[in-house]
C-alpha positions in Angstrom: -43.7 24.4 53.8 -45.1 24.3 50.3 -48.7 25.2 49.9 -49.8 25.7 46.3 -53.6 25.9 46.6 -54.8 24.3 49.7 -55.9 21.6 47.4 -54.9 18.9 49.7 -58.4 19.4 51.1 -60.0 19.2 47.6 -58.0 16.1 46.8 -59.0 14.5 50.1 -62.6 14.8 49.4 -62.6 14.2 45.6 -59.5 12.2 44.7 -59.7 8.9 46.3 -60.8 7.5 43.0 -61.7 4.0 44.0 -61.2 4.3 47.7 -61.3 1.3 50.1 -64.5 2.2 52.0 -67.2 4.8 51.7 -65.9 8.0 50.2 -62.2 8.1 50.6 -61.7 6.2 53.9 -59.1 3.5 54.3 -60.1 1.5 57.4 -57.5 -1.2 56.9 -54.3 0.0 58.6 -52.5 -3.1 59.7 -52.1 -6.8 58.9 -54.9 -7.7 61.3 -57.4 -5.1 60.0 -56.6 -6.0 56.3 -57.1 -9.7 57.0 -60.4 -9.1 58.8 -61.8 -6.6 56.3 -61.7 -3.7 58.8 -63.8 -5.7 61.3 -61.3 -4.9 64.0 -62.7 -2.9 67.0 -63.8 -5.3 69.7 -61.1 -8.0 69.5 -57.7 -6.3 68.9 -55.0 -8.6 70.4 -51.9 -6.7 69.0 -50.1 -3.4 69.3 -52.4 -1.9 66.6 -55.1 -1.6 69.3 -53.6 1.8 70.0 -55.3 3.0 66.8 -58.3 0.8 66.4 -59.5 0.7 70.0 -57.1 2.2 72.6 -59.4 1.0 75.5 -58.2 -2.5 74.5 -54.6 -1.7 75.3 -55.6 -2.5 78.9 -55.8 -6.2 78.2 -52.6 -6.7 76.1 -49.7 -8.5 77.6 -48.1 -6.3 80.2 -44.9 -5.3 78.4 -43.9 -3.1 75.5 -45.2 -4.1 72.0 -44.3 -2.5 68.7 -45.6 -3.3 65.3 -44.4 -2.1 61.9 -46.4 -2.9 58.7 -46.6 -1.9 55.1 -49.5 -2.2 52.7 -49.3 -2.3 48.9 -52.5 -0.8 47.4 -53.5 -1.4 43.8 -56.4 0.5 42.2 -57.7 -0.9 38.9 -58.5 1.2 35.9 -62.1 2.5 35.9 -63.9 2.3 32.5 -66.3 5.1 31.7 -68.7 4.7 28.8 -70.7 7.9 28.0 -74.1 7.6 26.2 -73.2 10.6 24.0 -70.4 8.7 22.3 -66.7 7.7 22.5 -65.5 11.3 22.5 -66.8 11.6 26.1 -65.7 8.2 27.3 -62.3 7.0 28.8 -60.4 4.9 31.2 -58.6 6.0 34.3 -55.0 5.0 35.0 -54.1 2.2 37.2 -52.6 3.3 40.6 -50.1 1.6 43.0 -49.1 2.8 46.4 -47.0 1.6 49.3 -48.4 2.7 52.7 -46.3 2.2 55.9 -47.8 2.1 59.4 -46.4 1.9 62.9 -47.9 1.1 66.3 -46.5 1.0 69.9 -48.1 0.2 73.3 -46.4 0.6 76.7 -46.6 -1.7 79.8 -49.1 -0.8 82.5 -48.4 2.1 84.9 -51.0 2.3 87.7 -53.8 1.0 85.5 -52.7 3.4 82.6 -51.2 2.3 79.3 -49.9 4.6 76.6 -49.8 4.1 72.9 -48.8 5.8 69.6 -49.6 5.1 66.0 -48.7 6.5 62.5 -51.3 5.6 59.9 -52.7 6.7 56.5 -56.5 6.7 57.1 -57.6 8.4 53.8 -56.5 9.4 50.3 -55.1 7.8 47.2 -55.3 9.0 43.7 -57.2 9.2 40.4 -55.8 10.1 36.9 -57.5 10.4 33.5 -55.7 11.0 30.2 -58.7 10.9 27.8 -59.7 14.4 26.7 -63.2 14.7 28.3 -62.5 13.2 31.8 -59.1 15.0 31.8 -60.9 18.3 31.7 -62.0 17.7 35.2 -59.5 15.3 36.7 -56.2 14.9 34.9 -54.6 14.1 38.3 -55.8 14.1 41.8 -53.3 12.7 44.2 -53.6 12.7 48.0 -51.5 11.6 51.0 -53.1 11.7 54.4 -51.1 10.7 57.5 -52.4 10.6 61.1 -50.2 10.7 64.2 -52.2 9.5 67.2 -50.9 9.3 70.8 -53.4 7.5 73.0 -53.9 6.4 76.6 -56.1 3.8 78.3 -57.3 3.4 81.9 -58.6 0.0 83.2 -61.2 0.5 86.0 -61.3 -3.3 86.5 -61.1 -6.5 84.6 -64.5 -5.8 83.0 -64.3 -2.2 81.9 -61.7 0.1 80.2 -61.7 3.4 78.5 -59.3 5.1 76.1 -58.7 8.1 73.9 -56.2 10.2 72.1 -55.3 13.2 70.0 -55.5 13.0 66.2 -52.8 15.0 64.4 -53.6 14.9 60.7 -51.3 16.0 57.9 -52.5 16.2 54.3 -50.5 16.7 51.2 -51.8 16.6 47.6 -51.8 17.7 44.0 -54.5 18.4 41.5 -54.3 19.1 37.8 -56.9 19.4 35.0 -56.9 20.7 31.4 -59.4 20.6 28.6 -62.0 22.6 26.7 -65.4 23.8 28.1 -68.2 25.7 26.4 -68.6 29.4 27.1 -72.2 30.8 27.5 -73.6 34.3 27.8 -76.0 35.5 30.5 -79.0 33.9 28.7 -77.3 30.5 28.5 -76.5 30.6 24.8 -73.2 29.0 23.8 -70.9 31.7 22.3 -67.7 29.8 22.1 -65.3 27.6 24.0 -62.3 28.0 26.2 -59.2 25.9 27.0 -58.9 25.8 30.8 -56.2 24.5 33.1 -55.2 24.3 36.8 -52.1 23.1 38.5 -52.2 23.1 42.3 -50.6 21.4 45.3 -50.7 22.0 49.0 -50.6 20.7 52.5 -52.0 21.4 56.0 -51.9 20.3 59.6 -55.1 19.9 61.7 -56.2 18.2 64.9 -59.0 16.2 66.4 -59.6 13.5 69.0 -60.7 9.9 69.4 -62.5 8.0 72.2 -63.0 4.3 73.0 -64.7 2.1 75.6 -64.8 -1.7 76.1 -67.0 -3.7 78.4 -66.2 -7.4 79.0 -69.3 -9.2 80.4 -67.3 -12.4 80.4 -63.7 -13.3 79.6 -64.8 -14.4 76.2 -66.9 -11.4 75.1 -66.0 -7.8 74.3 -68.5 -5.0 73.6 -66.8 -1.9 72.2 -67.6 1.6 71.1 -65.1 3.9 69.3 -65.5 7.5 68.0 -63.1 9.4 65.8 -64.0 13.1 65.7 -64.4 15.2 62.6 -61.3 17.1 61.6 -62.0 20.4 59.6 -59.2 20.8 57.1 -58.7 24.5 56.5 -56.0 24.6 53.8 -54.4 27.7 52.4 -52.1 28.1 49.4 -51.6 29.2 45.9 -53.5 28.5 42.6 -52.3 28.6 39.1 -55.3 28.9 36.8 -55.7 29.8 33.1 -58.4 30.3 30.5 -58.0 31.0 26.7 -61.2 33.0 26.7 -60.6 36.8 27.0 -57.9 35.4 28.0 -57.5 35.0 31.7 -54.9 33.9 34.2 -54.8 33.8 38.0 -51.7 32.9 40.0 -52.2 33.7 43.7 -53.6 32.8 47.1 -56.7 30.7 47.8 -58.1 28.6 50.6 -60.7 25.9 51.2 -62.3 24.2 54.3 -63.6 20.7 54.1 -64.4 18.0 56.7 -62.6 14.8 57.4 -65.7 13.1 58.8 -66.4 11.7 62.2 -66.8 7.9 62.5 -68.8 6.0 65.2 -68.2 2.2 65.4 -69.9 -0.4 67.6 -68.7 -4.0 67.7 -69.1 -7.2 69.6 -66.7 -10.2 69.6 -67.0 -13.7 71.2 -64.4 -16.4 71.5 -65.6 -20.0 71.2 -63.6 -22.9 72.7 -60.6 -20.6 73.3 -59.8 -20.9 69.5 -62.4 -19.3 67.3 -63.2 -15.6 67.7 -66.1 -14.0 65.7 -66.5 -10.2 65.5 -69.4 -8.2 64.1 -68.9 -4.5 63.5 -71.2 -1.6 62.5 -69.8 1.8 61.7 -71.4 5.1 60.6 -69.4 7.7 58.8 -70.9 11.2 59.0 -70.3 12.4 55.5 -73.3 14.8 55.6 -71.1 17.5 56.8 -69.8 17.8 53.3 -72.3 20.1 51.7 -70.2 22.0 49.2 -66.7 22.7 48.0 -66.0 26.4 48.0 -62.6 27.9 47.2 -62.1 31.5 48.3 -59.7 34.0 46.8 -58.5 37.4 48.2 -59.5 39.1 44.9 -62.0 38.5 42.1 -60.9 36.1 39.4 -62.5 38.6 37.0 -62.5 36.3 34.0 -66.0 34.7 33.8 -64.7 31.4 32.6 -62.3 31.1 35.5 -65.0 32.1 37.9 -67.4 29.5 36.5 -64.8 26.7 36.5 -62.9 27.3 39.7 -64.6 29.9 42.0 -68.3 29.1 42.1 -69.2 26.8 45.0 -69.7 23.2 44.0 -72.6 21.4 45.6 -71.7 18.0 47.1 -74.6 17.0 49.5 -72.9 13.8 50.6 -74.9 11.5 52.8 -74.0 9.6 56.0 -73.1 6.0 55.3 -73.5 2.7 57.1 -71.0 -0.2 56.9 -71.2 -3.8 58.2 -68.2 -6.0 58.7 -67.8 -9.6 59.9 -64.5 -11.4 60.8 -63.3 -14.7 62.1 -60.0 -15.5 63.8 -58.9 -19.1 64.4 -56.0 -20.0 66.6 -54.5 -23.3 65.5 -52.6 -23.6 68.8 -49.4 -24.3 66.9 -48.1 -20.7 66.5 -50.3 -20.1 63.5 -53.4 -17.9 63.5 -55.8 -17.7 60.6 -58.1 -14.7 59.8 -60.8 -13.9 57.3 -63.3 -11.1 56.8 -66.2 -9.7 54.8 -67.6 -6.2 54.6 -70.4 -4.2 53.0 -69.8 -0.5 52.4 -72.3 2.2 51.2 -71.0 5.1 49.2 -71.9 8.6 50.3 -72.2 10.4 46.9 -75.6 11.1 45.4 -75.9 10.7 41.7 -76.4 14.5 41.3 -72.8 15.2 42.3 -70.8 12.1 41.0 -67.8 13.2 39.0 -64.6 11.9 37.5 -62.6 12.9 40.5 -64.4 10.3 42.7 -66.7 7.9 40.8 -67.6 6.0 44.0 -70.1 3.2 44.3 -71.2 0.6 46.9 -68.6 -2.0 47.7 -68.1 -5.6 48.9 -64.9 -6.6 50.7 -63.4 -10.0 50.9 -60.2 -10.7 52.9 -58.0 -13.3 54.6 -54.6 -13.5 56.3 -52.3 -15.3 58.7 -50.0 -14.5 61.7 -47.1 -16.7 62.8 -45.5 -16.6 66.2 -41.7 -17.0 65.8 -41.1 -17.1 69.5 -42.4 -15.4 72.7 -41.1 -12.0 71.5 -41.6 -11.9 67.7 -44.5 -12.4 65.3 -44.9 -11.9 61.5 -48.1 -11.7 59.5 -49.5 -11.2 56.0 -53.0 -10.4 54.6 -54.9 -9.8 51.4 -58.1 -7.9 50.7 -60.1 -7.5 47.6 -62.5 -4.5 47.3 -65.2 -5.0 44.6 -66.9 -1.8 43.5 -70.3 -2.1 41.8 -70.9 -0.6 38.4 -72.7 2.7 38.6 -74.8 4.6 35.9 -75.2 8.3 36.3 -76.9 11.2 34.5 -76.4 14.5 36.3 -76.2 16.8 33.3 -79.5 18.5 34.2 -77.9 19.4 37.6 -74.9 21.2 35.9 -73.1 17.9 36.2 -70.6 16.3 33.9 -71.6 12.7 33.7 -74.0 10.8 31.5 -72.8 7.3 31.4 -71.6 4.2 33.3 -68.5 3.7 35.5 -67.5 0.0 35.8 -64.5 -2.3 36.5 -63.5 -0.4 39.6 -61.7 -2.4 42.3 -58.9 -2.3 44.8 -56.5 -4.9 46.1 -54.4 -4.7 49.3 -51.5 -6.8 50.4 -50.2 -6.2 54.0 -47.1 -7.6 55.7 -46.1 -6.8 59.3 -43.7 -7.6 62.1 -44.4 -7.4 65.9 -41.8 -7.3 68.6 -42.5 -7.5 72.4 -40.0 -6.7 75.1 
């Protein structure tokens, strides 16, 4: 298994570019969740309940249900305007991805039900070709897949619990090249150096998830879900170079970073047996991400390589809150309409914002439909627009790289899916 730099972890925490929620999260993993802007915890009427709230598998129709979906994700180009002049400014590349997902839920066995999902809960990419941004993020590409077997137990018609094991696989690539100043011990600039890095890597790690749903009435669901933190300890090989001295390193390295825990609470209520409204709150525990520290079995020796690639990089991310609201309307003629709205905070303080992840607060707008072909088959489609607010940053005094404004960031998702019951 190829592991050139354990950088999947680095990419995971810095490469999402314009991710679809706070940091690099992608909450939308199915047609229903895309159509409802991720407000999909309390009322989960399809096979994707195995991922979003396994406790709710207890109330699905008592037979097998499988769902396959695919989501096209488009990330816009981000425009960066530096106050120091055009030489420091640039535009990132547009990005397009196709993300497949799969969900399956079993019939009931003595009040137990079993499920399985394959999802892509984090990642994406960011690429810069202009000379200054490219020095730090020529390419950061990430793929994160989660394999999640789950089980639910229904105590009675009012209470169910569920949980599962998270198997997380990360694979990614990071490249950068450019020129940086070289200083002496007193901080005086004594020259400059061309630097470059070319890394890729992967890793497997594990965690768990828990869920609980209480149904005070047949029309109301109160739900809690928790996805544990997964520490990604990736090992691999790094290819680094500097023109100063000169210096080259091609060898082993490692890094450990967190895939953060997520706590979600939601309530749904169905009016007149047709209109279901859900309100969800979730908290993502990004504060575990204090620094990014690559380790090597030997010294890099070259001071430029050490400064650029070995010294710990402070992150100091903060926990974030998100609010999501969705509506589902059953037309009672085989068509179901859905819409959603979300508000996402970003976890990155201004002091550590960089080109690898110029994140900002976001507003989400979405809609979608499902159509019941017959008693066994259903199809659906959804669209989501993620608007990222412009963000001005000056962190040069904190050994940062940015003194300007990021704007025009956004993401669009189109999901299609097919459900079969037997």
